[in-house]
C-alpha positions in Angstrom: -189.8 19.9 -54.0 -186.9 22.1 -55.2 -184.0 22.3 -52.8 -182.3 25.6 -52.1 -178.7 25.9 -53.3 -177.3 25.8 -49.8 -179.0 22.5 -48.8 -176.3 20.1 -47.4 -175.8 16.8 -49.1 -178.0 13.9 -47.9 -175.2 12.0 -46.1 -174.8 14.9 -43.6 -178.2 14.4 -42.0 -177.6 11.0 -40.3 -174.5 12.0 -38.4 -175.9 15.4 -37.4 -179.2 13.9 -36.1 -177.2 11.2 -34.3 -175.1 13.9 -32.5 -178.3 15.9 -31.8 -180.2 13.0 -30.2 -177.1 11.9 -28.2 -176.8 15.5 -26.9 -180.5 15.5 -26.0 -180.1 12.2 -24.2 -177.1 13.5 -22.3 -179.0 16.6 -21.3 -181.9 14.6 -20.0 -179.6 12.3 -18.1 -177.8 15.2 -16.5 -181.1 16.8 -15.5 -182.4 13.7 -13.8 -179.1 13.0 -12.0 -178.9 16.6 -10.6 -180.2 17.6 -7.2 -182.3 19.6 -6.7 -184.3 19.3 -9.9 -186.7 22.2 -10.4 -190.2 21.4 -11.5 -189.5 17.6 -11.9 -193.1 16.5 -12.6 -193.8 19.4 -14.9 -190.4 19.0 -16.6 -191.2 15.3 -17.4 -194.6 16.3 -18.9 -193.1 19.1 -21.0 -190.2 16.9 -22.1 -192.6 14.1 -23.2 -194.7 16.7 -25.1 -191.6 18.1 -26.7 -190.3 14.7 -27.8 -193.7 13.7 -29.2 -194.0 17.0 -31.1 -190.5 16.5 -32.4 -191.3 13.1 -33.8 -194.7 14.3 -35.1 -193.3 17.2 -37.2 -192.1 15.0 -40.1 -195.5 13.3 -40.4 -197.4 16.6 -40.3 -195.2 18.3 -42.9 -194.3 15.5 -45.3 -197.0 12.9 -44.5 -200.1 15.1 -44.2 -198.7 17.9 -46.4 -199.9 20.4 -43.8 -197.5 23.3 -43.4 -200.0 25.0 -41.0 -200.0 22.0 -38.6 -196.3 21.7 -38.9 -195.9 25.4 -38.0 -198.1 24.9 -35.0 -196.0 22.0 -34.0 -192.8 24.1 -34.4 -194.3 26.8 -32.1 -195.0 24.1 -29.5 -191.5 22.9 -29.9 -190.1 26.4 -29.5 -192.2 27.1 -26.3 -191.3 23.8 -24.7 -187.7 24.1 -25.6 -187.4 27.5 -23.9 -188.9 25.9 -20.7 -186.7 22.9 -20.9 -183.5 24.9 -21.4 -184.5 27.1 -18.4 -185.2 24.2 -16.1 -182.1 22.2 -17.2 -180.0 25.3 -16.8 -181.3 25.8 -13.3 -180.6 22.2 -12.4 -177.1 22.4 -13.8 -176.3 25.6 -11.9 -177.6 24.1 -8.7 -175.6 21.0 -9.2 -172.4 22.9 -10.2 -172.5 24.8 -6.8 -171.8 21.5 -5.1 -168.6 21.1 -7.0 -167.3 24.7 -6.4 
């Protein structure tokens, strides 16, 4: 596969993904430590589906060489991410009111 001219060097990916996953872990921790937590059971289900879809994308695109399946996976990731951001934001705002 030919890489576009603006593709970052390979060494950049490891630190960027490390920071990304640490940020995801911190967000999850903050959500589950907040009270009240909106939609706790549903959030756990959507979060599990989101993480599974995240890990599946590489296999779909590079392993199975299926751009259509990878696109469907990205659409699932986008939809679940919108829900998670909304619910994490609501939990954060509720928790922040206690500190005001």
